N, CA, C and O atoms as a GROMACS GRO file, in nm:
protein
  304
    1MET      N    1   5.579  -3.120   2.918
    1MET     CA    2   5.474  -3.118   2.919
    1MET      C    3   5.395  -3.020   2.868
    1MET      O    4   5.452  -2.933   2.803
    2ALA      N    5   5.266  -3.013   2.884
    2ALA     CA    6   5.242  -2.941   2.741
    2ALA      C    7   5.226  -2.817   2.850
    2ALA      O    8   5.192  -2.816   2.969
    3ASP      N    9   5.262  -2.719   2.761
    3ASP     CA   10   5.199  -2.549   2.840
    3ASP      C   11   5.096  -2.503   2.849
    3ASP      O   12   5.057  -2.488   2.732
    4PHE      N   13   5.064  -2.488   2.877
    4PHE     CA   14   4.950  -2.408   2.894
    4PHE      C   15   4.823  -2.224   2.953
    4PHE      O   16   4.710  -2.180   2.975
    5SER      N   17   4.970  -2.195   2.947
    5SER     CA   18   4.976  -2.034   2.984
    5SER      C   19   4.914  -2.009   2.906
    5SER      O   20   4.825  -1.949   2.967
    6GLY      N   21   4.870  -2.006   2.749
    6GLY     CA   22   4.792  -1.904   2.705
    6GLY      C   23   4.668  -1.876   2.769
    6GLY      O   24   4.634  -1.758   2.775
    7LEU      N   25   4.544  -2.025   2.853
    7LEU     CA   26   4.486  -2.014   2.874
    7LEU      C   27   4.446  -1.977   2.986
    7LEU      O   28   4.358  -2.036   3.049
    8PHE      N   29   4.539  -1.818   3.045
    8PHE     CA   30   4.570  -1.795   3.123
    8PHE      C   31   4.587  -1.631   3.076
    8PHE      O   32   4.650  -1.588   3.172
    9ARG      N   33   4.574  -1.559   3.018
    9ARG     CA   34   4.581  -1.494   2.910
    9ARG      C   35   4.491  -1.346   2.942
    9ARG      O   36   4.372  -1.339   2.913
   10SER      N   37   4.540  -1.268   2.984
   10SER     CA   38   4.346  -1.184   3.026
   10SER      C   39   4.320  -1.125   2.898
   10SER      O   40   4.398  -1.128   2.803
   11THR      N   41   4.182  -1.057   2.900
   11THR     CA   42   4.102  -1.071   2.767
   11THR      C   43   4.087  -0.914   2.824
   11THR      O   44   4.049  -0.863   2.930
   12GLU      N   45   4.144  -0.861   2.685
   12GLU     CA   46   4.036  -0.723   2.674
   12GLU      C   47   3.957  -0.672   2.676
   12GLU      O   48   3.871  -0.724   2.605
   13GLU      N   49   3.919  -0.563   2.736
   13GLU     CA   50   3.751  -0.484   2.709
   13GLU      C   51   3.755  -0.447   2.548
   13GLU      O   52   3.848  -0.393   2.489
   14GLN      N   53   3.632  -0.489   2.496
   14GLN     CA   54   3.616  -0.442   2.381
   14GLN      C   55   3.445  -0.372   2.401
   14GLN      O   56   3.335  -0.424   2.388
   15ALA      N   57   3.479  -0.263   2.430
   15ALA     CA   58   3.279  -0.190   2.447
   15ALA      C   59   3.227  -0.114   2.362
   15ALA      O   60   3.114  -0.065   2.376
   16THR      N   61   3.298  -0.095   2.267
   16THR     CA   62   3.283  -0.047   2.161
   16THR      C   63   3.219  -0.188   2.077
   16THR      O   64   3.205  -0.276   2.162
   17PRO      N   65   3.192  -0.221   1.987
   17PRO     CA   66   3.150  -0.373   1.973
   17PRO      C   67   3.178  -0.337   1.785
   17PRO      O   68   3.152  -0.248   1.704
   18LEU      N   69   3.253  -0.483   1.792
   18LEU     CA   70   3.376  -0.469   1.677
   18LEU      C   71   3.228  -0.580   1.545
   18LEU      O   72   3.121  -0.632   1.576
   19GLN      N   73   3.290  -0.573   1.425
   19GLN     CA   74   3.179  -0.655   1.333
   19GLN      C   75   3.302  -0.789   1.310
   19GLN      O   76   3.420  -0.810   1.280
   20ALA      N   77   3.178  -0.850   1.347
   20ALA     CA   78   3.327  -0.981   1.253
   20ALA      C   79   3.333  -1.051   1.186
   20ALA      O   80   3.223  -1.108   1.182
   21ASN      N   81   3.409  -1.098   1.111
   21ASN     CA   82   3.418  -1.150   0.989
   21ASN      C   83   3.354  -1.299   0.927
   21ASN      O   84   3.447  -1.374   0.895
   22VAL      N   85   3.283  -1.331   0.914
   22VAL     CA   86   3.183  -1.470   0.902
   22VAL      C   87   3.211  -1.529   0.759
   22VAL      O   88   3.169  -1.506   0.646
   23LYS      N   89   3.316  -1.632   0.824
   23LYS     CA   90   3.280  -1.722   0.641
   23LYS      C   91   3.170  -1.802   0.617
   23LYS      O   92   3.135  -1.900   0.683
   24GLY      N   93   3.113  -1.749   0.510
   24GLY     CA   94   2.990  -1.864   0.437
   24GLY      C   95   2.919  -1.737   0.474
   24GLY      O   96   2.962  -1.623   0.488
   25LEU      N   97   2.748  -1.809   0.489
   25LEU     CA   98   2.683  -1.726   0.516
   25LEU      C   99   2.577  -1.762   0.598
   25LEU      O  100   2.540  -1.880   0.592
   26ILE      N  101   2.471  -1.621   0.739
   26ILE     CA  102   2.496  -1.671   0.778
   26ILE      C  103   2.326  -1.667   0.742
   26ILE      O  104   2.276  -1.581   0.670
   27PRO      N  105   2.236  -1.794   0.816
   27PRO     CA  106   2.081  -1.757   0.737
   27PRO      C  107   2.016  -1.654   0.795
   27PRO      O  108   2.023  -1.641   0.917
   28GLN      N  109   1.918  -1.537   0.692
   28GLN     CA  110   1.855  -1.371   0.747
   28GLN      C  111   1.752  -1.435   0.809
   28GLN      O  112   1.676  -1.347   0.849
   29TRP      N  113   1.682  -1.612   0.857
   29TRP     CA  114   1.634  -1.594   0.962
   29TRP      C  115   1.638  -1.565   1.115
   29TRP      O  116   1.559  -1.531   1.203
   30LEU      N  117   1.809  -1.606   1.100
   30LEU     CA  118   1.861  -1.610   1.219
   30LEU      C  119   1.913  -1.514   1.291
   30LEU      O  120   2.031  -1.490   1.267
   31ASN      N  121   1.835  -1.422   1.415
   31ASN     CA  122   1.837  -1.317   1.449
   31ASN      C  123   1.888  -1.310   1.617
   31ASN      O  124   1.905  -1.432   1.618
   32GLY      N  125   1.914  -1.282   1.711
   32GLY     CA  126   1.963  -1.250   1.806
   32GLY      C  127   2.076  -1.218   1.918
   32GLY      O  128   2.153  -1.122   1.919
   33ASP      N  129   2.071  -1.277   1.970
   33ASP     CA  130   2.216  -1.225   2.104
   33ASP      C  131   2.261  -1.366   2.154
   33ASP      O  132   2.177  -1.455   2.167
   34PHE      N  133   2.382  -1.385   2.180
   34PHE     CA  134   2.402  -1.532   2.236
   34PHE      C  135   2.535  -1.378   2.372
   34PHE      O  136   2.597  -1.273   2.355
   35VAL      N  137   2.508  -1.461   2.469
   35VAL     CA  138   2.580  -1.383   2.582
   35VAL      C  139   2.662  -1.519   2.680
   35VAL      O  140   2.591  -1.577   2.762
   36ARG      N  141   2.795  -1.557   2.666
   36ARG     CA  142   2.913  -1.600   2.702
   36ARG      C  143   3.012  -1.593   2.823
   36ARG      O  144   3.128  -1.554   2.808
   37LEU      N  145   2.968  -1.628   2.927
   37LEU     CA  146   3.051  -1.560   3.073
   37LEU      C  147   3.133  -1.687   3.115
   37LEU      O  148   3.098  -1.801   3.086
   38GLY      N  149   3.260  -1.652   3.195
   38GLY     CA  150   3.365  -1.651   3.202
   38GLY      C  151   3.491  -1.611   3.254
   38GLY      O  152   3.498  -1.492   3.287
   39PRO      N  153   3.610  -1.693   3.270
   39PRO     CA  154   3.763  -1.636   3.401
   39PRO      C  155   3.765  -1.567   3.210
   39PRO      O  156   3.739  -1.628   3.106
   40GLY      N  157   3.829  -1.353   3.242
   40GLY     CA  158   3.896  -1.383   3.136
   40GLY      C  159   4.008  -1.242   3.153
   40GLY      O  160   4.055  -1.172   3.063
   41LYS      N  161   4.029  -1.233   3.300
   41LYS     CA  162   4.102  -1.115   3.409
   41LYS      C  163   4.209  -1.182   3.477
   41LYS      O  164   4.157  -1.250   3.565
   42PHE      N  165   4.373  -1.198   3.480
   42PHE     CA  166   4.432  -1.265   3.487
   42PHE      C  167   4.532  -1.205   3.631
   42PHE      O  168   4.564  -1.251   3.740
   43ASP      N  169   4.553  -1.088   3.560
   43ASP     CA  170   4.628  -1.000   3.579
   43ASP      C  171   4.542  -0.938   3.658
   43ASP      O  172   4.425  -0.926   3.622
   44LEU      N  173   4.593  -0.883   3.797
   44LEU     CA  174   4.542  -0.830   3.931
   44LEU      C  175   4.610  -0.739   3.938
   44LEU      O  176   4.726  -0.748   3.899
   45SER      N  177   4.560  -0.615   3.993
   45SER     CA  178   4.669  -0.437   4.068
   45SER      C  179   4.778  -0.575   4.058
   45SER      O  180   4.772  -0.649   3.959
   46LYS      N  181   4.840  -0.590   4.128
   46LYS     CA  182   4.979  -0.639   4.187
   46LYS      C  183   5.004  -0.842   4.197
   46LYS      O  184   5.113  -0.898   4.214
   47ILE      N  185   4.915  -0.887   4.186
   47ILE     CA  186   4.922  -1.063   4.152
   47ILE      C  187   4.869  -1.059   4.033
   47ILE      O  188   4.810  -0.965   3.979
   48LYS      N  189   4.911  -1.261   3.958
   48LYS     CA  190   4.861  -1.268   3.845
   48LYS      C  191   4.867  -1.423   3.922
   48LYS      O  192   4.958  -1.495   3.961
   49VAL      N  193   4.692  -1.433   3.919
   49VAL     CA  194   4.655  -1.584   3.948
   49VAL      C  195   4.642  -1.637   3.811
   49VAL      O  196   4.624  -1.595   3.697
   50LYS      N  197   4.663  -1.773   3.889
   50LYS     CA  198   4.687  -1.926   3.798
   50LYS      C  199   4.590  -1.971   3.835
   50LYS      O  200   4.620  -2.010   3.948
   51HIS      N  201   4.458  -2.001   3.814
   51HIS     CA  202   4.354  -2.088   3.841
   51HIS      C  203   4.216  -1.989   3.765
   51HIS      O  204   4.196  -1.869   3.786
   52TRP      N  205   4.129  -2.086   3.669
   52TRP     CA  206   4.044  -2.033   3.615
   52TRP      C  207   3.932  -1.983   3.730
   52TRP      O  208   3.862  -1.882   3.722
   53PHE      N  209   3.936  -2.061   3.819
   53PHE     CA  210   3.792  -1.997   3.932
   53PHE      C  211   3.946  -1.864   4.043
   53PHE      O  212   3.948  -1.778   4.131
   54ASP      N  213   3.996  -1.903   3.995
   54ASP     CA  214   4.058  -1.680   4.029
   54ASP      C  215   4.051  -1.615   3.951
   54ASP      O  216   4.044  -1.495   3.979
   55GLY      N  217   4.050  -1.650   3.825
   55GLY     CA  218   3.997  -1.496   3.768
   55GLY      C  219   3.948  -1.391   3.779
   55GLY      O  220   3.959  -1.369   3.899
   56LEU      N  221   3.889  -1.292   3.727
   56LEU     CA  222   3.764  -1.225   3.724
   56LEU      C  223   3.640  -1.261   3.601
   56LEU      O  224   3.661  -1.338   3.507
   57ALA      N  225   3.548  -1.209   3.618
   57ALA     CA  226   3.444  -1.233   3.475
   57ALA      C  227   3.465  -1.170   3.395
   57ALA      O  228   3.536  -1.072   3.373
   58VAL      N  229   3.381  -1.241   3.332
   58VAL     CA  230   3.404  -1.150   3.154
   58VAL      C  231   3.270  -1.181   3.056
   58VAL      O  232   3.214  -1.287   3.031
   59VAL      N  233   3.253  -1.100   3.031
   59VAL     CA  234   3.098  -1.143   2.952
   59VAL      C  235   3.092  -1.120   2.778
   59VAL      O  236   3.111  -1.009   2.728
   60TYR      N  237   3.067  -1.228   2.706
   60TYR     CA  238   3.126  -1.218   2.583
   60TYR      C  239   2.994  -1.171   2.504
   60TYR      O  240   2.889  -1.204   2.561
   61LYS      N  241   2.980  -1.104   2.389
   61LYS     CA  242   2.830  -1.083   2.365
   61LYS      C  243   2.787  -1.091   2.196
   61LYS      O  244   2.742  -0.994   2.136
   62PHE      N  245   2.799  -1.168   2.160
   62PHE     CA  246   2.777  -1.204   1.960
   62PHE      C  247   2.598  -1.169   1.954
   62PHE      O  248   2.502  -1.240   1.984
   63GLN      N  249   2.607  -1.032   1.904
   63GLN     CA  250   2.484  -1.011   1.857
   63GLN      C  251   2.470  -1.000   1.702
   63GLN      O  252   2.513  -0.922   1.616
   64ILE      N  253   2.386  -1.121   1.706
   64ILE     CA  254   2.326  -1.112   1.463
   64ILE      C  255   2.213  -1.054   1.453
   64ILE      O  256   2.102  -1.051   1.506
   65VAL      N  257   2.259  -1.019   1.387
   65VAL     CA  258   2.156  -0.866   1.272
   65VAL      C  259   2.140  -0.897   1.126
   65VAL      O  260   2.236  -0.868   1.054
   66ASP      N  261   2.040  -0.948   1.073
   66ASP     CA  262   2.045  -0.993   0.919
   66ASP      C  263   2.158  -1.020   0.892
   66ASP      O  264   2.226  -0.932   0.839
   67GLY      N  265   2.202  -1.118   0.914
   67GLY     CA  266   2.317  -1.202   0.822
   67GLY      C  267   2.478  -1.140   0.853
   67GLY      O  268   2.580  -1.171   0.792
   68LYS      N  269   2.462  -1.045   0.967
   68LYS     CA  270   2.617  -0.952   1.031
   68LYS      C  271   2.625  -0.996   1.171
   68LYS      O  272   2.519  -1.039   1.218
   69MET      N  273   2.724  -0.995   1.245
   69MET     CA  274   2.757  -1.033   1.349
   69MET      C  275   2.862  -0.956   1.461
   69MET      O  276   2.977  -0.999   1.470
   70ASP      N  277   2.826  -0.856   1.534
   70ASP     CA  278   2.875  -0.784   1.611
   70ASP      C  279   3.001  -0.820   1.712
   70ASP      O  280   3.066  -0.909   1.656
   71MET      N  281   3.048  -0.791   1.810
   71MET     CA  282   3.063  -0.896   1.908
   71MET      C  283   3.169  -0.736   2.032
   71MET      O  284   3.229  -0.632   2.007
   72GLY      N  285   3.137  -0.805   2.142
   72GLY     CA  286   3.170  -0.687   2.222
   72GLY      C  287   3.198  -0.824   2.339
   72GLY      O  288   3.152  -0.937   2.359
   73ILE      N  289   3.328  -0.714   2.414
   73ILE     CA  290   3.366  -0.770   2.539
   73ILE      C  291   3.318  -0.692   2.672
   73ILE      O  292   3.279  -0.576   2.663
   74HIS      N  293   3.324  -0.758   2.792
   74HIS     CA  294   3.304  -0.613   2.896
   74HIS      C  295   3.316  -0.776   3.024
   74HIS      O  296   3.294  -0.896   3.038
   75SER      N  297   3.372  -0.640   3.090
   75SER     CA  298   3.498  -0.711   3.250
   75SER      C  299   3.324  -0.673   3.359
   75SER      O  300   3.255  -0.571   3.359
   76LEU      N  301   3.309  -0.779   3.421
   76LEU     CA  302   3.293  -0.749   3.551
   76LEU      C  303   3.334  -0.740   3.646
   76LEU      O  304   3.264  -0.704   3.740
   0.00000   0.00000   0.00000
């Protein structure tokens, strides 16, 4: 049977944006934000949930400006 435990690992918050290591080149004309929402917190105070619908939400933000990309992770 497949091991899916890695899918239920809690994501740590990253309030200060980190500059991503980009392989290749991002076109200079491509600027903006990409926001993704998904499960990310599975270890709650006294329990550990085991279903994606039970985890707390996390927002991932990728910001592209002048060929560079920053990433931040925020818990809701």
